C-alpha positions as CSV (number, residue, x, y, z in Angstrom):
1,X,5.2,115.8,-325.0
2,X,4.8,119.2,-326.7
3,X,5.8,120.6,-330.0
4,X,8.7,122.7,-330.3
5,X,8.7,126.5,-330.5
6,X,10.9,129.1,-331.9
7,X,11.8,130.2,-328.4
8,X,12.8,126.5,-327.5
9,X,15.0,126.3,-330.7
10,X,16.7,129.5,-329.7
11,X,17.0,128.3,-326.0
12,X,18.6,125.1,-327.1
13,X,21.1,126.9,-329.5
14,X,22.4,128.9,-326.5
15,X,22.9,125.8,-324.2
16,X,25.4,123.1,-324.0
17,X,24.1,120.1,-326.1
18,X,24.6,116.4,-325.7
19,X,23.2,113.9,-328.2
20,X,23.0,110.3,-328.9
21,X,21.4,107.6,-326.8
22,X,24.4,106.6,-324.9
23,X,25.7,110.0,-324.2
24,X,22.2,110.9,-322.7
25,X,21.9,107.8,-320.9
26,X,25.4,108.4,-319.1
27,X,24.3,111.9,-318.4
28,X,21.1,110.8,-316.6
29,X,23.0,108.2,-314.6
30,X,25.7,110.7,-313.6
31,X,23.0,113.0,-312.2
32,X,23.9,115.9,-314.7
33,X,21.2,118.6,-314.8
34,X,19.2,118.4,-318.1
35,X,16.9,121.2,-319.0
36,X,15.2,119.8,-322.1
37,X,15.2,116.7,-324.3
38,X,14.4,117.0,-328.0
39,X,13.0,113.9,-329.8
40,X,12.6,113.4,-333.5
41,X,8.8,113.9,-334.1
42,X,7.3,110.6,-335.4
43,X,9.9,108.4,-334.0
44,X,8.3,105.3,-332.4
45,X,11.4,103.7,-331.2
46,X,10.4,102.1,-327.9
47,X,13.9,102.4,-326.5
48,X,14.0,106.1,-327.3
49,X,10.7,106.5,-325.7
50,X,12.0,104.9,-322.4
51,X,15.0,107.1,-322.4
52,X,12.8,110.2,-322.8
53,X,10.6,109.1,-320.0
54,X,13.7,108.6,-317.7
55,X,14.7,112.2,-318.7
56,X,11.2,113.4,-317.8
57,X,11.3,111.7,-314.4
58,X,14.6,113.4,-313.7
59,X,13.1,116.8,-314.2
60,X,13.7,117.4,-317.9
61,X,11.0,118.7,-320.3
62,X,10.5,116.6,-323.3
63,X,9.9,118.3,-326.7
64,X,9.0,116.7,-330.1
65,X,10.6,118.5,-332.9
66,X,10.9,118.0,-336.7
67,X,13.8,115.8,-337.6
68,X,15.1,118.3,-339.8
69,X,15.3,120.8,-337.1
70,X,17.0,118.1,-335.0
71,X,19.6,117.7,-337.8
72,X,20.1,121.5,-337.8
73,X,20.8,121.5,-334.0
74,X,23.1,118.5,-334.1
75,X,26.8,119.4,-333.6
76,X,28.0,116.1,-335.1
77,X,25.0,114.9,-337.4
78,X,24.8,111.7,-335.4
79,X,22.1,112.4,-332.9
80,X,20.3,109.1,-333.2
81,X,17.0,111.0,-332.8
82,X,17.7,112.5,-329.5
83,X,19.4,115.6,-328.3
84,X,19.6,117.1,-324.8
85,X,20.2,120.6,-323.6
86,X,22.2,120.6,-320.4
87,X,22.4,123.4,-317.8
88,X,25.6,125.6,-317.7
89,X,25.5,125.0,-313.8
90,X,24.0,122.6,-311.3
91,X,20.6,123.6,-309.9
92,X,20.1,124.1,-306.2
93,X,16.8,123.4,-304.0
94,X,14.6,125.7,-302.0
95,X,15.7,123.7,-298.9
96,X,19.4,124.5,-299.7
97,X,18.7,128.0,-300.4
98,X,16.9,128.6,-297.1
99,X,19.4,126.5,-295.1
100,X,22.2,128.8,-296.4
101,X,20.3,131.9,-295.2
102,X,19.9,130.2,-291.7
103,X,23.5,129.3,-291.6
104,X,24.4,133.0,-291.9
105,X,21.9,134.1,-289.3
106,X,20.0,136.1,-292.0
107,X,16.4,136.7,-293.1
108,X,16.2,134.9,-296.5
109,X,16.3,137.3,-299.4
110,X,15.2,135.6,-302.6
111,X,14.1,136.4,-306.2
112,X,11.4,134.5,-308.1
113,X,11.5,134.8,-311.8
114,X,8.0,134.2,-313.1
115,X,8.6,132.8,-316.6
116,X,11.3,135.0,-317.8
117,X,12.5,134.1,-321.5
118,X,15.3,136.4,-322.1
119,X,18.6,134.8,-321.0
120,X,20.4,138.3,-320.6
121,X,17.6,139.3,-318.1
122,X,18.0,136.0,-315.9
123,X,21.8,136.7,-316.2
124,X,21.6,140.4,-315.1
125,X,19.3,139.3,-312.1
126,X,21.8,136.7,-311.0
127,X,24.4,139.3,-311.1
128,X,22.3,141.8,-309.0
129,X,21.1,139.1,-306.7
130,X,24.8,138.0,-306.0
131,X,26.0,141.5,-305.4
132,X,23.2,142.3,-303.1
133,X,23.7,139.2,-300.9
134,X,20.6,137.5,-301.9
135,X,20.4,133.9,-301.0
136,X,18.9,132.4,-304.1
137,X,16.8,132.7,-307.2
138,X,13.8,130.4,-308.1
139,X,12.7,129.8,-311.7
140,X,10.1,127.5,-313.3
141,X,11.0,124.5,-315.4
142,X,8.5,125.4,-318.1
143,X,8.2,128.6,-320.4
144,X,11.4,129.9,-318.8
145,X,14.9,130.2,-319.8
146,X,17.2,127.8,-317.9
147,X,20.9,128.1,-316.7
148,X,22.2,128.4,-320.3
149,X,25.7,129.5,-321.4
150,X,24.2,132.9,-322.2
151,X,22.8,133.2,-318.9
152,X,26.1,132.5,-317.5
153,X,27.9,135.1,-319.6
154,X,25.4,137.7,-318.8
155,X,25.8,137.1,-315.3
156,X,29.4,138.1,-315.2
157,X,30.3,134.9,-313.3
158,X,27.5,135.2,-310.5
159,X,26.1,132.0,-311.9
160,X,28.9,130.2,-309.9
161,X,28.0,131.7,-306.6
162,X,24.1,132.4,-306.8
163,X,22.1,129.2,-306.1
164,X,19.2,128.8,-308.6
165,X,16.2,126.4,-307.7
166,X,14.2,125.2,-310.8
167,X,10.8,124.0,-309.6
168,X,8.0,122.2,-311.6
169,X,5.2,124.6,-310.2
170,X,5.8,128.2,-309.2
171,X,2.6,128.6,-307.3
172,X,3.4,125.5,-305.2
173,X,7.0,126.7,-304.5
174,X,5.3,130.1,-303.2
175,X,3.0,128.3,-301.1
176,X,5.9,126.3,-299.7
177,X,7.8,129.5,-298.9
178,X,4.9,131.2,-297.2
179,X,4.4,128.2,-295.0
180,X,8.0,128.6,-294.0
181,X,7.6,132.2,-293.1
182,X,8.8,133.9,-296.1
183,X,6.8,137.0,-297.4
184,X,6.1,137.3,-301.2
185,X,6.4,140.6,-302.8
186,X,5.2,140.9,-306.4
187,X,6.3,143.8,-308.6
188,X,3.4,145.5,-310.5
189,X,2.8,149.1,-311.9
190,X,-0.5,149.0,-310.1
191,X,0.7,147.7,-306.8
192,X,-0.9,149.0,-303.7
193,X,2.4,149.1,-301.9
194,X,4.8,151.7,-302.6
195,X,8.3,150.6,-302.7
196,X,9.8,153.0,-300.2
197,X,6.9,152.4,-297.7
198,X,7.3,148.6,-298.0
199,X,9.0,146.6,-295.3
200,X,11.6,144.3,-296.8
201,X,13.6,143.5,-293.6
202,X,12.0,140.2,-292.9
203,X,12.1,137.0,-294.9
204,X,11.3,138.2,-298.3
205,X,10.9,136.7,-301.9
206,X,10.6,139.3,-304.7
207,X,8.7,138.2,-307.7
208,X,9.7,139.5,-311.2
209,X,7.2,139.0,-314.0
210,X,7.5,137.9,-317.6
211,X,9.2,140.6,-319.8
212,X,5.9,141.1,-321.7
213,X,3.0,140.4,-319.6
214,X,4.3,140.6,-316.0
215,X,3.2,138.1,-313.5
216,X,1.0,135.3,-314.3
217,X,-2.5,135.5,-312.6
218,X,-2.0,132.5,-310.4
219,X,1.3,133.9,-309.2
220,X,0.2,137.5,-308.7
221,X,-2.7,136.2,-306.6
222,X,-0.2,134.3,-304.5
223,X,1.6,137.5,-303.5
224,X,1.4,138.8,-300.0
225,X,2.0,142.4,-301.3
226,X,2.1,144.0,-304.9
227,X,4.8,146.5,-304.8
228,X,5.1,149.6,-307.2
229,X,8.2,151.4,-308.1
230,X,8.0,155.2,-308.4
231,X,8.0,156.1,-312.0
232,X,8.6,159.7,-312.9
233,X,9.1,159.7,-316.6
234,X,6.9,159.0,-319.7
235,X,7.7,155.3,-319.8
236,X,5.4,153.1,-317.5
237,X,7.5,150.2,-316.9
238,X,11.0,149.0,-316.3
239,X,13.2,146.1,-317.7
240,X,12.8,143.1,-315.5
241,X,16.4,142.9,-314.5
242,X,16.4,146.6,-313.6
243,X,13.2,146.1,-311.4
244,X,14.8,143.3,-309.7
245,X,17.9,145.4,-308.8
246,X,15.9,148.2,-307.4
247,X,13.9,145.9,-305.1
248,X,17.0,144.1,-304.0
249,X,19.0,147.2,-303.1
250,X,16.0,148.7,-301.3
251,X,15.9,145.6,-299.2
252,X,19.9,146.0,-298.7
253,X,19.4,149.4,-297.6
254,X,16.5,148.6,-295.1
255,X,18.6,145.8,-293.7
256,X,21.5,148.0,-293.1
C-alpha cells in the first residue's frame, strides 16, 4: 500500500465517492468498477484490511491516507476508516475493444495514454477518439487519471460511447497488442518517422505520453515507430490531447 499524494487527493475529489464498510462491500459484490480505496493510515482493523485486500484483488489501487485527510474527503463524516473512489463509467477490456473492431470489419485504431494525469486531457482524447471512429482507449491503473466525473464532462459525452480498458501493466498490454497484429506508434518530438510519411492504415495503437515527461522509457522502447508531428512555430511540443487528435485524424484521412 502506498502513501497518498496531492495528485491522488485531487483525483479523489473529482470522482464519485462511496464510504463505509457495508457500502464498499456491496459495491465490490455488485462488480462496480472501483479506481482507488483510501484507508486511514495506522488503522490495524483486520476486517478493514480484508476489505482493502478484496478491493485490490478486484483491480483497485489501495492507498494509505492520514485520517484527517480522510475526514476532509468524507461527504458524510461517517467513513468508518475507508473511502472508495468509483469510476464514472464501466471499463472495457482489450479483448472487447478488438472484438468490436473485428465486428465492424475495420483495422483496429486505438489510443494508449501513458500515465496522463490531467482529467481534461483524457476527456478531450476520448472526445477526439470517438469523433474519429477509434475503437478504444487504454490507460494504466497506476499514476494515471481514471474515468472520473471531470473526465466525463471534458469528453462532452464521449465517455458513454468510447470503450476504455484499464490495465495493470501498460508494457504487457502493448506486448499483447503486438502479438495480435497491432502496430504501436509512439508520439515523440525526436521521432524518426514523420507523421505524413507514416502508414496508419493498418491495425494501429497511438501512444500519447505524460503531459510533462512524455512516454516512459519502457513504453517508448516498446513502440514499433516513433512519430514526429511537424512543428513550424517556436513552441516545441503540443498538448497531449491535441497530439492525439492530429494523429487520429491523419489515420482517418489515410483510411479514407
